[in-house]
mmCIF file of the N, C-alpha and C atoms, coordinates in Angstrom:
data_MODEL
# 
_entry.id   MODEL 
# 
loop_
_atom_site.group_PDB 
_atom_site.id 
_atom_site.type_symbol 
_atom_site.label_atom_id 
_atom_site.label_alt_id 
_atom_site.label_comp_id 
_atom_site.label_asym_id 
_atom_site.label_entity_id 
_atom_site.label_seq_id 
_atom_site.pdbx_PDB_ins_code 
_atom_site.Cartn_x 
_atom_site.Cartn_y 
_atom_site.Cartn_z 
_atom_site.occupancy 
_atom_site.B_iso_or_equiv 
_atom_site.pdbx_formal_charge 
_atom_site.auth_seq_id 
_atom_site.auth_comp_id 
_atom_site.auth_asym_id 
_atom_site.auth_atom_id 
_atom_site.pdbx_PDB_model_num 
ATOM 1   N N  . MET A 1 1  ? -12.885 3.951   5.836   1.00 0.00 ? 1  MET A N  1 
ATOM 2   C CA . MET A 1 1  ? -13.381 3.049   4.823   1.00 0.00 ? 1  MET A CA 1 
ATOM 3   C C  . MET A 1 1  ? -12.998 3.502   3.424   1.00 0.00 ? 1  MET A C  1 
ATOM 4   N N  . ALA A 1 2  ? -13.078 4.820   3.194   1.00 0.00 ? 2  ALA A N  1 
ATOM 5   C CA . ALA A 1 2  ? -12.742 5.315   1.860   1.00 0.00 ? 2  ALA A CA 1 
ATOM 6   C C  . ALA A 1 2  ? -11.261 5.120   1.517   1.00 0.00 ? 2  ALA A C  1 
ATOM 7   N N  . GLY A 1 3  ? -10.399 5.240   2.572   1.00 0.00 ? 3  GLY A N  1 
ATOM 8   C CA . GLY A 1 3  ? -8.985  5.033   2.336   1.00 0.00 ? 3  GLY A CA 1 
ATOM 9   C C  . GLY A 1 3  ? -8.695  3.614   1.939   1.00 0.00 ? 3  GLY A C  1 
ATOM 10  N N  . SER A 1 4  ? -9.422  2.656   2.550   1.00 0.00 ? 4  SER A N  1 
ATOM 11  C CA . SER A 1 4  ? -9.247  1.270   2.212   1.00 0.00 ? 4  SER A CA 1 
ATOM 12  C C  . SER A 1 4  ? -9.659  0.967   0.779   1.00 0.00 ? 4  SER A C  1 
ATOM 13  N N  . LYS A 1 5  ? -10.770 1.557   0.324   1.00 0.00 ? 5  LYS A N  1 
ATOM 14  C CA . LYS A 1 5  ? -11.200 1.344   -1.037  1.00 0.00 ? 5  LYS A CA 1 
ATOM 15  C C  . LYS A 1 5  ? -10.195 1.942   -2.005  1.00 0.00 ? 5  LYS A C  1 
ATOM 16  N N  . LYS A 1 6  ? -9.676  3.111   -1.643  1.00 0.00 ? 6  LYS A N  1 
ATOM 17  C CA . LYS A 1 6  ? -8.697  3.782   -2.539  1.00 0.00 ? 6  LYS A CA 1 
ATOM 18  C C  . LYS A 1 6  ? -7.446  2.898   -2.662  1.00 0.00 ? 6  LYS A C  1 
ATOM 19  N N  . GLN A 1 7  ? -6.960  2.339   -1.546  1.00 0.00 ? 7  GLN A N  1 
ATOM 20  C CA . GLN A 1 7  ? -5.793  1.456   -1.604  1.00 0.00 ? 7  GLN A CA 1 
ATOM 21  C C  . GLN A 1 7  ? -6.084  0.202   -2.396  1.00 0.00 ? 7  GLN A C  1 
ATOM 22  N N  . ARG A 1 8  ? -7.294  -0.313  -2.266  1.00 0.00 ? 8  ARG A N  1 
ATOM 23  C CA . ARG A 1 8  ? -7.654  -1.506  -3.031  1.00 0.00 ? 8  ARG A CA 1 
ATOM 24  C C  . ARG A 1 8  ? -7.635  -1.225  -4.528  1.00 0.00 ? 8  ARG A C  1 
ATOM 25  N N  . TRP A 1 9  ? -8.206  -0.034  -4.889  1.00 0.00 ? 9  TRP A N  1 
ATOM 26  C CA . TRP A 1 9  ? -8.172  0.322   -6.336  1.00 0.00 ? 9  TRP A CA 1 
ATOM 27  C C  . TRP A 1 9  ? -6.791  0.632   -6.801  1.00 0.00 ? 9  TRP A C  1 
ATOM 28  N N  . THR A 1 10 ? -5.936  1.193   -5.923  1.00 0.00 ? 10 THR A N  1 
ATOM 29  C CA . THR A 1 10 ? -4.535  1.431   -6.296  1.00 0.00 ? 10 THR A CA 1 
ATOM 30  C C  . THR A 1 10 ? -3.850  0.147   -6.619  1.00 0.00 ? 10 THR A C  1 
ATOM 31  N N  . TRP A 1 11 ? -4.044  -0.874  -5.721  1.00 0.00 ? 11 TRP A N  1 
ATOM 32  C CA . TRP A 1 11 ? -3.383  -2.158  -5.961  1.00 0.00 ? 11 TRP A CA 1 
ATOM 33  C C  . TRP A 1 11 ? -3.936  -2.843  -7.220  1.00 0.00 ? 11 TRP A C  1 
ATOM 34  N N  . LEU A 1 12 ? -5.245  -2.787  -7.384  1.00 0.00 ? 12 LEU A N  1 
ATOM 35  C CA . LEU A 1 12 ? -5.872  -3.465  -8.513  1.00 0.00 ? 12 LEU A CA 1 
ATOM 36  C C  . LEU A 1 12 ? -5.463  -2.826  -9.822  1.00 0.00 ? 12 LEU A C  1 
ATOM 37  N N  . SER A 1 13 ? -5.450  -1.481  -9.895  1.00 0.00 ? 13 SER A N  1 
ATOM 38  C CA . SER A 1 13 ? -5.036  -0.811  -11.122 1.00 0.00 ? 13 SER A CA 1 
ATOM 39  C C  . SER A 1 13 ? -3.532  -1.070  -11.388 1.00 0.00 ? 13 SER A C  1 
ATOM 40  N N  . GLY A 1 14 ? -2.720  -1.091  -10.350 1.00 0.00 ? 14 GLY A N  1 
ATOM 41  C CA . GLY A 1 14 ? -1.309  -1.356  -10.541 1.00 0.00 ? 14 GLY A CA 1 
ATOM 42  C C  . GLY A 1 14 ? -1.088  -2.755  -11.039 1.00 0.00 ? 14 GLY A C  1 
ATOM 43  N N  . THR A 1 15 ? -1.894  -3.708  -10.542 1.00 0.00 ? 15 THR A N  1 
ATOM 44  C CA . THR A 1 15 ? -1.751  -5.088  -11.004 1.00 0.00 ? 15 THR A CA 1 
ATOM 45  C C  . THR A 1 15 ? -2.154  -5.227  -12.477 1.00 0.00 ? 15 THR A C  1 
ATOM 46  N N  . VAL A 1 16 ? -3.213  -4.556  -12.837 1.00 0.00 ? 16 VAL A N  1 
ATOM 47  C CA . VAL A 1 16 ? -3.629  -4.616  -14.272 1.00 0.00 ? 16 VAL A CA 1 
ATOM 48  C C  . VAL A 1 16 ? -2.563  -4.024  -15.184 1.00 0.00 ? 16 VAL A C  1 
ATOM 49  N N  . VAL A 1 17 ? -2.006  -2.903  -14.770 1.00 0.00 ? 17 VAL A N  1 
ATOM 50  C CA . VAL A 1 17 ? -0.943  -2.282  -15.562 1.00 0.00 ? 17 VAL A CA 1 
ATOM 51  C C  . VAL A 1 17 ? 0.262   -3.187  -15.654 1.00 0.00 ? 17 VAL A C  1 
ATOM 52  N N  . LEU A 1 18 ? 0.619   -3.802  -14.518 1.00 0.00 ? 18 LEU A N  1 
ATOM 53  C CA . LEU A 1 18 ? 1.780   -4.715  -14.537 1.00 0.00 ? 18 LEU A CA 1 
ATOM 54  C C  . LEU A 1 18 ? 1.519   -5.932  -15.438 1.00 0.00 ? 18 LEU A C  1 
ATOM 55  N N  . LEU A 1 19 ? 0.299   -6.443  -15.440 1.00 0.00 ? 19 LEU A N  1 
ATOM 56  C CA . LEU A 1 19 ? 0.007   -7.615  -16.316 1.00 0.00 ? 19 LEU A CA 1 
ATOM 57  C C  . LEU A 1 19 ? 0.075   -7.195  -17.776 1.00 0.00 ? 19 LEU A C  1 
ATOM 58  N N  . ILE A 1 20 ? -0.420  -5.992  -18.110 1.00 0.00 ? 20 ILE A N  1 
ATOM 59  C CA . ILE A 1 20 ? -0.352  -5.527  -19.495 1.00 0.00 ? 20 ILE A CA 1 
ATOM 60  C C  . ILE A 1 20 ? 1.097   -5.341  -19.890 1.00 0.00 ? 20 ILE A C  1 
ATOM 61  N N  . LEU A 1 21 ? 1.882   -4.742  -18.998 1.00 0.00 ? 21 LEU A N  1 
ATOM 62  C CA . LEU A 1 21 ? 3.319   -4.567  -19.302 1.00 0.00 ? 21 LEU A CA 1 
ATOM 63  C C  . LEU A 1 21 ? 4.008   -5.945  -19.420 1.00 0.00 ? 21 LEU A C  1 
ATOM 64  N N  . GLY A 1 22 ? 3.596   -6.908  -18.635 1.00 0.00 ? 22 GLY A N  1 
ATOM 65  C CA . GLY A 1 22 ? 4.154   -8.251  -18.743 1.00 0.00 ? 22 GLY A CA 1 
ATOM 66  C C  . GLY A 1 22 ? 3.856   -8.890  -20.101 1.00 0.00 ? 22 GLY A C  1 
ATOM 67  N N  . ILE A 1 23 ? 2.638   -8.665  -20.607 1.00 0.00 ? 23 ILE A N  1 
ATOM 68  C CA . ILE A 1 23 ? 2.300   -9.194  -21.929 1.00 0.00 ? 23 ILE A CA 1 
ATOM 69  C C  . ILE A 1 23 ? 3.131   -8.518  -22.986 1.00 0.00 ? 23 ILE A C  1 
ATOM 70  N N  . VAL A 1 24 ? 3.288   -7.200  -22.877 1.00 0.00 ? 24 VAL A N  1 
ATOM 71  C CA . VAL A 1 24 ? 4.096   -6.468  -23.869 1.00 0.00 ? 24 VAL A CA 1 
ATOM 72  C C  . VAL A 1 24 ? 5.533   -6.920  -23.839 1.00 0.00 ? 24 VAL A C  1 
ATOM 73  N N  . ILE A 1 25 ? 6.108   -7.084  -22.608 1.00 0.00 ? 25 ILE A N  1 
ATOM 74  C CA . ILE A 1 25 ? 7.470   -7.564  -22.480 1.00 0.00 ? 25 ILE A CA 1 
ATOM 75  C C  . ILE A 1 25 ? 7.590   -8.979  -23.025 1.00 0.00 ? 25 ILE A C  1 
ATOM 76  N N  . GLY A 1 26 ? 6.583   -9.802  -22.736 1.00 0.00 ? 26 GLY A N  1 
ATOM 77  C CA . GLY A 1 26 ? 6.561   -11.148 -23.296 1.00 0.00 ? 26 GLY A CA 1 
ATOM 78  C C  . GLY A 1 26 ? 6.561   -11.170 -24.792 1.00 0.00 ? 26 GLY A C  1 
ATOM 79  N N  . LEU A 1 27 ? 5.767   -10.271 -25.394 1.00 0.00 ? 27 LEU A N  1 
ATOM 80  C CA . LEU A 1 27 ? 5.765   -10.204 -26.864 1.00 0.00 ? 27 LEU A CA 1 
ATOM 81  C C  . LEU A 1 27 ? 7.127   -9.755  -27.417 1.00 0.00 ? 27 LEU A C  1 
ATOM 82  N N  . ILE A 1 28 ? 7.749   -8.820  -26.714 1.00 0.00 ? 28 ILE A N  1 
ATOM 83  C CA . ILE A 1 28 ? 9.085   -8.375  -27.133 1.00 0.00 ? 28 ILE A CA 1 
ATOM 84  C C  . ILE A 1 28 ? 10.073  -9.519  -27.022 1.00 0.00 ? 28 ILE A C  1 
ATOM 85  N N  . LEU A 1 29 ? 10.003  -10.300 -25.980 1.00 0.00 ? 29 LEU A N  1 
ATOM 86  C CA . LEU A 1 29 ? 10.858  -11.462 -25.785 1.00 0.00 ? 29 LEU A CA 1 
ATOM 87  C C  . LEU A 1 29 ? 10.426  -12.691 -26.555 1.00 0.00 ? 29 LEU A C  1 
ATOM 88  N N  . GLN A 1 30 ? 9.300   -12.577 -27.210 1.00 0.00 ? 30 GLN A N  1 
ATOM 89  C CA . GLN A 1 30 ? 8.693   -13.649 -27.987 1.00 0.00 ? 30 GLN A CA 1 
ATOM 90  C C  . GLN A 1 30 ? 8.307   -14.866 -27.114 1.00 0.00 ? 30 GLN A C  1 
ATOM 91  N N  . ASN A 1 31 ? 7.912   -14.543 -25.876 1.00 0.00 ? 31 ASN A N  1 
ATOM 92  C CA . ASN A 1 31 ? 7.469   -15.583 -24.956 1.00 0.00 ? 31 ASN A CA 1 
ATOM 93  C C  . ASN A 1 31 ? 6.490   -14.927 -23.991 1.00 0.00 ? 31 ASN A C  1 
ATOM 94  N N  . VAL A 1 32 ? 5.168   -14.997 -24.323 1.00 0.00 ? 32 VAL A N  1 
ATOM 95  C CA . VAL A 1 32 ? 4.168   -14.318 -23.527 1.00 0.00 ? 32 VAL A CA 1 
ATOM 96  C C  . VAL A 1 32 ? 4.081   -14.942 -22.133 1.00 0.00 ? 32 VAL A C  1 
ATOM 97  N N  . TRP A 1 33 ? 4.240   -16.257 -22.011 1.00 0.00 ? 33 TRP A N  1 
ATOM 98  C CA . TRP A 1 33 ? 4.174   -16.876 -20.710 1.00 0.00 ? 33 TRP A CA 1 
ATOM 99  C C  . TRP A 1 33 ? 5.253   -16.388 -19.758 1.00 0.00 ? 33 TRP A C  1 
ATOM 100 N N  . LEU A 1 34 ? 6.432   -16.158 -20.270 1.00 0.00 ? 34 LEU A N  1 
ATOM 101 C CA . LEU A 1 34 ? 7.523   -15.610 -19.456 1.00 0.00 ? 34 LEU A CA 1 
ATOM 102 C C  . LEU A 1 34 ? 7.170   -14.196 -19.000 1.00 0.00 ? 34 LEU A C  1 
ATOM 103 N N  . GLY A 1 35 ? 6.599   -13.393 -19.907 1.00 0.00 ? 35 GLY A N  1 
ATOM 104 C CA . GLY A 1 35 ? 6.175   -12.049 -19.534 1.00 0.00 ? 35 GLY A CA 1 
ATOM 105 C C  . GLY A 1 35 ? 5.106   -12.086 -18.464 1.00 0.00 ? 35 GLY A C  1 
ATOM 106 N N  . LEU A 1 36 ? 4.150   -12.996 -18.592 1.00 0.00 ? 36 LEU A N  1 
ATOM 107 C CA . LEU A 1 36 ? 3.089   -13.107 -17.585 1.00 0.00 ? 36 LEU A CA 1 
ATOM 108 C C  . LEU A 1 36 ? 3.637   -13.580 -16.245 1.00 0.00 ? 36 LEU A C  1 
ATOM 109 N N  . LEU A 1 37 ? 4.580   -14.495 -16.271 1.00 0.00 ? 37 LEU A N  1 
ATOM 110 C CA . LEU A 1 37 ? 5.242   -14.943 -15.039 1.00 0.00 ? 37 LEU A CA 1 
ATOM 111 C C  . LEU A 1 37 ? 5.967   -13.815 -14.333 1.00 0.00 ? 37 LEU A C  1 
ATOM 112 N N  . LEU A 1 38 ? 6.730   -13.069 -15.102 1.00 0.00 ? 38 LEU A N  1 
ATOM 113 C CA . LEU A 1 38 ? 7.452   -11.908 -14.528 1.00 0.00 ? 38 LEU A CA 1 
ATOM 114 C C  . LEU A 1 38 ? 6.461   -10.888 -13.985 1.00 0.00 ? 38 LEU A C  1 
ATOM 115 N N  . ALA A 1 39 ? 5.370   -10.631 -14.699 1.00 0.00 ? 39 ALA A N  1 
ATOM 116 C CA . ALA A 1 39 ? 4.352   -9.692  -14.241 1.00 0.00 ? 39 ALA A CA 1 
ATOM 117 C C  . ALA A 1 39 ? 3.688   -10.193 -12.938 1.00 0.00 ? 39 ALA A C  1 
ATOM 118 N N  . ALA A 1 40 ? 3.437   -11.490 -12.857 1.00 0.00 ? 40 ALA A N  1 
ATOM 119 C CA . ALA A 1 40 ? 2.808   -12.032 -11.645 1.00 0.00 ? 40 ALA A CA 1 
ATOM 120 C C  . ALA A 1 40 ? 3.748   -11.884 -10.448 1.00 0.00 ? 40 ALA A C  1 
ATOM 121 N N  . ILE A 1 41 ? 5.027   -12.092 -10.641 1.00 0.00 ? 41 ILE A N  1 
ATOM 122 C CA . ILE A 1 41 ? 6.007   -11.950 -9.542  1.00 0.00 ? 41 ILE A CA 1 
ATOM 123 C C  . ILE A 1 41 ? 6.078   -10.519 -9.111  1.00 0.00 ? 41 ILE A C  1 
ATOM 124 N N  . VAL A 1 42 ? 6.146   -9.594  -10.045 1.00 0.00 ? 42 VAL A N  1 
ATOM 125 C CA . VAL A 1 42 ? 6.226   -8.158  -9.718  1.00 0.00 ? 42 VAL A CA 1 
ATOM 126 C C  . VAL A 1 42 ? 4.907   -7.727  -9.066  1.00 0.00 ? 42 VAL A C  1 
ATOM 127 N N  . SER A 1 43 ? 3.772   -8.277  -9.498  1.00 0.00 ? 43 SER A N  1 
ATOM 128 C CA . SER A 1 43 ? 2.486   -7.923  -8.912  1.00 0.00 ? 43 SER A CA 1 
ATOM 129 C C  . SER A 1 43 ? 2.432   -8.415  -7.434  1.00 0.00 ? 43 SER A C  1 
ATOM 130 N N  . LEU A 1 44 ? 3.018   -9.573  -7.162  1.00 0.00 ? 44 LEU A N  1 
ATOM 131 C CA . LEU A 1 44 ? 3.042   -10.063 -5.787  1.00 0.00 ? 44 LEU A CA 1 
ATOM 132 C C  . LEU A 1 44 ? 3.891   -9.131  -4.903  1.00 0.00 ? 44 LEU A C  1 
ATOM 133 N N  . VAL A 1 45 ? 5.034   -8.704  -5.412  1.00 0.00 ? 45 VAL A N  1 
ATOM 134 C CA . VAL A 1 45 ? 5.854   -7.758  -4.673  1.00 0.00 ? 45 VAL A CA 1 
ATOM 135 C C  . VAL A 1 45 ? 5.111   -6.422  -4.492  1.00 0.00 ? 45 VAL A C  1 
ATOM 136 N N  . TRP A 1 46 ? 4.382   -6.016  -5.534  1.00 0.00 ? 46 TRP A N  1 
ATOM 137 C CA . TRP A 1 46 ? 3.527   -4.792  -5.435  1.00 0.00 ? 46 TRP A CA 1 
ATOM 138 C C  . TRP A 1 46 ? 2.533   -4.920  -4.318  1.00 0.00 ? 46 TRP A C  1 
ATOM 139 N N  . LEU A 1 47 ? 1.860   -6.086  -4.224  1.00 0.00 ? 47 LEU A N  1 
ATOM 140 C CA . LEU A 1 47 ? 0.886   -6.310  -3.164  1.00 0.00 ? 47 LEU A CA 1 
ATOM 141 C C  . LEU A 1 47 ? 1.547   -6.240  -1.795  1.00 0.00 ? 47 LEU A C  1 
ATOM 142 N N  . ILE A 1 48 ? 2.696   -6.864  -1.628  1.00 0.00 ? 48 ILE A N  1 
ATOM 143 C CA . ILE A 1 48 ? 3.382   -6.838  -0.356  1.00 0.00 ? 48 ILE A CA 1 
ATOM 144 C C  . ILE A 1 48 ? 3.778   -5.427  0.009   1.00 0.00 ? 48 ILE A C  1 
ATOM 145 N N  . ALA A 1 49 ? 4.217   -4.621  -0.961  1.00 0.00 ? 49 ALA A N  1 
ATOM 146 C CA . ALA A 1 49 ? 4.619   -3.269  -0.690  1.00 0.00 ? 49 ALA A CA 1 
ATOM 147 C C  . ALA A 1 49 ? 3.420   -2.392  -0.311  1.00 0.00 ? 49 ALA A C  1 
ATOM 148 N N  . VAL A 1 50 ? 2.314   -2.579  -0.992  1.00 0.00 ? 50 VAL A N  1 
ATOM 149 C CA . VAL A 1 50 ? 1.109   -1.775  -0.684  1.00 0.00 ? 50 VAL A CA 1 
ATOM 150 C C  . VAL A 1 50 ? 0.599   -2.111  0.730   1.00 0.00 ? 50 VAL A C  1 
ATOM 151 N N  . GLU A 1 51 ? 0.554   -3.428  1.056   1.00 0.00 ? 51 GLU A N  1 
ATOM 152 C CA . GLU A 1 51 ? 0.092   -3.830  2.373   1.00 0.00 ? 51 GLU A CA 1 
ATOM 153 C C  . GLU A 1 51 ? 1.060   -3.375  3.435   1.00 0.00 ? 51 GLU A C  1 
ATOM 154 N N  . SER A 1 52 ? 2.329   -3.385  3.156   1.00 0.00 ? 52 SER A N  1 
ATOM 155 C CA . SER A 1 52 ? 3.356   -2.922  4.127   1.00 0.00 ? 52 SER A CA 1 
ATOM 156 C C  . SER A 1 52 ? 3.183   -1.457  4.401   1.00 0.00 ? 52 SER A C  1 
ATOM 157 N N  . ARG A 1 53 ? 2.928   -0.678  3.338   1.00 0.00 ? 53 ARG A N  1 
ATOM 158 C CA . ARG A 1 53 ? 2.711   0.740   3.481   1.00 0.00 ? 53 ARG A CA 1 
ATOM 159 C C  . ARG A 1 53 ? 1.442   1.035   4.278   1.00 0.00 ? 53 ARG A C  1 
ATOM 160 N N  . LYS A 1 54 ? 0.423   0.234   4.011   1.00 0.00 ? 54 LYS A N  1 
ATOM 161 C CA . LYS A 1 54 ? -0.846  0.422   4.701   1.00 0.00 ? 54 LYS A CA 1 
ATOM 162 C C  . LYS A 1 54 ? -0.691  0.119   6.207   1.00 0.00 ? 54 LYS A C  1 
ATOM 163 N N  . GLY A 1 55 ? 0.108   -0.872  6.546   1.00 0.00 ? 55 GLY A N  1 
ATOM 164 C CA . GLY A 1 55 ? 0.319   -1.207  7.931   1.00 0.00 ? 55 GLY A CA 1 
ATOM 165 C C  . GLY A 1 55 ? 1.340   -0.351  8.664   1.00 0.00 ? 55 GLY A C  1 
ATOM 166 N N  . GLY A 1 56 ? 1.962   0.565   7.928   1.00 0.00 ? 56 GLY A N  1 
ATOM 167 C CA . GLY A 1 56 ? 3.003   1.420   8.521   1.00 0.00 ? 56 GLY A CA 1 
ATOM 168 C C  . GLY A 1 56 ? 4.299   0.769   8.740   1.00 0.00 ? 56 GLY A C  1 
ATOM 169 N N  . ASN A 1 57 ? 4.559   -0.324  8.012   1.00 0.00 ? 57 ASN A N  1 
ATOM 170 C CA . ASN A 1 57 ? 5.799   -1.074  8.165   1.00 0.00 ? 57 ASN A CA 1 
ATOM 171 C C  . ASN A 1 57 ? 6.730   -0.887  6.988   1.00 0.00 ? 57 ASN A C  1 
ATOM 172 N N  . THR A 1 58 ? 6.787   0.329   6.427   1.00 0.00 ? 58 THR A N  1 
ATOM 173 C CA . THR A 1 58 ? 7.727   0.528   5.300   1.00 0.00 ? 58 THR A CA 1 
ATOM 174 C C  . THR A 1 58 ? 9.122   0.721   5.846   1.00 0.00 ? 58 THR A C  1 
ATOM 175 N N  . GLY A 1 59 ? 10.054  0.340   5.048   1.00 0.00 ? 59 GLY A N  1 
ATOM 176 C CA . GLY A 1 59 ? 11.455  0.474   5.428   1.00 0.00 ? 59 GLY A CA 1 
ATOM 177 C C  . GLY A 1 59 ? 12.165  -0.848  5.213   1.00 0.00 ? 59 GLY A C  1 
ATOM 178 N N  . VAL A 1 60 ? 13.458  -0.781  4.974   1.00 0.00 ? 60 VAL A N  1 
ATOM 179 C CA . VAL A 1 60 ? 14.218  -1.949  4.661   1.00 0.00 ? 60 VAL A CA 1 
ATOM 180 C C  . VAL A 1 60 ? 14.939  -2.478  5.883   1.00 0.00 ? 60 VAL A C  1 
ATOM 181 N N  . ASN A 1 61 ? 15.418  -1.639  6.721   1.00 0.00 ? 61 ASN A N  1 
ATOM 182 C CA . ASN A 1 61 ? 16.280  -2.068  7.842   1.00 0.00 ? 61 ASN A CA 1 
ATOM 183 C C  . ASN A 1 61 ? 15.650  -1.627  9.174   1.00 0.00 ? 61 ASN A C  1 
ATOM 184 N N  . ASP A 1 62 ? 14.635  -2.308  9.607   1.00 0.00 ? 62 ASP A N  1 
ATOM 185 C CA . ASP A 1 62 ? 13.967  -2.008  10.873  1.00 0.00 ? 62 ASP A CA 1 
ATOM 186 C C  . ASP A 1 62 ? 14.509  -3.012  11.876  1.00 0.00 ? 62 ASP A C  1 
ATOM 187 N N  . GLU A 1 63 ? 15.200  -2.509  12.902  1.00 0.00 ? 63 GLU A N  1 
ATOM 188 C CA . GLU A 1 63 ? 15.883  -3.376  13.864  1.00 0.00 ? 63 GLU A CA 1 
ATOM 189 C C  . GLU A 1 63 ? 14.941  -4.240  14.660  1.00 0.00 ? 63 GLU A C  1 
ATOM 190 N N  . SER A 1 64 ? 13.724  -3.749  14.894  1.00 0.00 ? 64 SER A N  1 
ATOM 191 C CA . SER A 1 64 ? 12.817  -4.531  15.750  1.00 0.00 ? 64 SER A CA 1 
ATOM 192 C C  . SER A 1 64 ? 12.111  -5.646  14.946  1.00 0.00 ? 64 SER A C  1 
ATOM 193 N N  . HIS A 1 65 ? 12.046  -5.550  13.618  1.00 0.00 ? 65 HIS A N  1 
ATOM 194 C CA . HIS A 1 65 ? 11.346  -6.551  12.824  1.00 0.00 ? 65 HIS A CA 1 
ATOM 195 C C  . HIS A 1 65 ? 12.257  -7.232  11.816  1.00 0.00 ? 65 HIS A C  1 
ATOM 196 N N  . GLY A 1 66 ? 13.528  -6.906  11.789  1.00 0.00 ? 66 GLY A N  1 
ATOM 197 C CA . GLY A 1 66 ? 14.432  -7.500  10.836  1.00 0.00 ? 66 GLY A CA 1 
ATOM 198 C C  . GLY A 1 66 ? 14.266  -6.872  9.439   1.00 0.00 ? 66 GLY A C  1 
ATOM 199 N N  . ILE A 1 67 ? 14.710  -7.570  8.454   1.00 0.00 ? 67 ILE A N  1 
ATOM 200 C CA . ILE A 1 67 ? 14.643  -7.051  7.062   1.00 0.00 ? 67 ILE A CA 1 
ATOM 201 C C  . ILE A 1 67 ? 13.271  -7.168  6.542   1.00 0.00 ? 67 ILE A C  1 
ATOM 202 N N  . GLU A 1 68 ? 12.780  -6.104  5.938   1.00 0.00 ? 68 GLU A N  1 
ATOM 203 C CA . GLU A 1 68 ? 11.432  -6.054  5.384   1.00 0.00 ? 68 GLU A CA 1 
ATOM 204 C C  . GLU A 1 68 ? 11.506  -5.585  3.958   1.00 0.00 ? 68 GLU A C  1 
ATOM 205 N N  . LEU A 1 69 ? 10.520  -5.912  3.178   1.00 0.00 ? 69 LEU A N  1 
ATOM 206 C CA . LEU A 1 69 ? 10.443  -5.407  1.808   1.00 0.00 ? 69 LEU A CA 1 
ATOM 207 C C  . LEU A 1 69 ? 9.844   -4.017  1.824   1.00 0.00 ? 69 LEU A C  1 
# 
């Protein structure tokens, strides 16, 4: 149970950091919405990677499951 909470906090803190970085990048590009969109996309990939690691399915070229993130 504690490992699950730790992974949840890892994903949540990573998402918050990515959103803040997205806002900063958006301010640099003078388009906050673009920065938030990029941060949301990266956050989704972050979620998939964390869940993949949790399930033991890490790796790019797994012959039994095809291509994975």
